[in-house]
C-alpha positions, 0 to 999 in steps of 0.5 A: 499500499502507497504511503500518505501524507497528512496535512492539517486543513482550516475550518476542521473540528479539533486537529483532524487531517486531510489524507493524500489516499487511503480512507477518511471518514467524517462522521457527526452526530451518528456513532451516539446511536450504536452499540459500542460493539457495532462501532468497534467492529467497523472501526477495526474492518476499516484499519485493515482494509484501510492501513494509512486513513483515519476517522474523525468525529464528536463524541459524549462522555457518559454524563453527556449521553444522559443529558442529550437522551433527556433532550431527546425523550422532551422532544416526544421521540421515544425510538431514538436513545443514544447508546455510545459515550466515551469517557476516555475516548484514548484510553478505551478505544486505543484498546480496541485495536494496535491500528489505533493513533486516537487523538481527543481534541476538547476545544473549538479551533479559532476559526470554527468559533467566528465560522459565520456559516456555523449558527452562533447557538451551534457555536456557542452550545458546541463550545459550552459542550467541550469545555465543560467536558460532556463532549469531545472531537475524537480522530482514529489514525489507522497504522 
């Protein structure tokens, strides 16, 4: 498999990087709805197939998961409970595969904090969630 190069991209959450070959996946607000074992199976399969790729996603901790589920329930939606939380993303995800290099980011890049195409309420909520430790951005580089 050819070697890949990675370069930091502006306007990307955290420190996720652009990969010049292989696989790079971005998932936002999707993984929360799956059980950890399903996500583990997907990520380990991706790491085996795309050894120079990676995936970036947002995640909540157990407290954030409980709060999010309360909001979902209050909206009247009974069939969309969130299931996936990471309290120590680096430790938990690193144990899934020796092919994972995990990086966790708990702050927004300055360019995103000022990005006008993202509504102020969204930027504020995400920034507060990060500062309070309820959420994080995770990058897994496959090696």
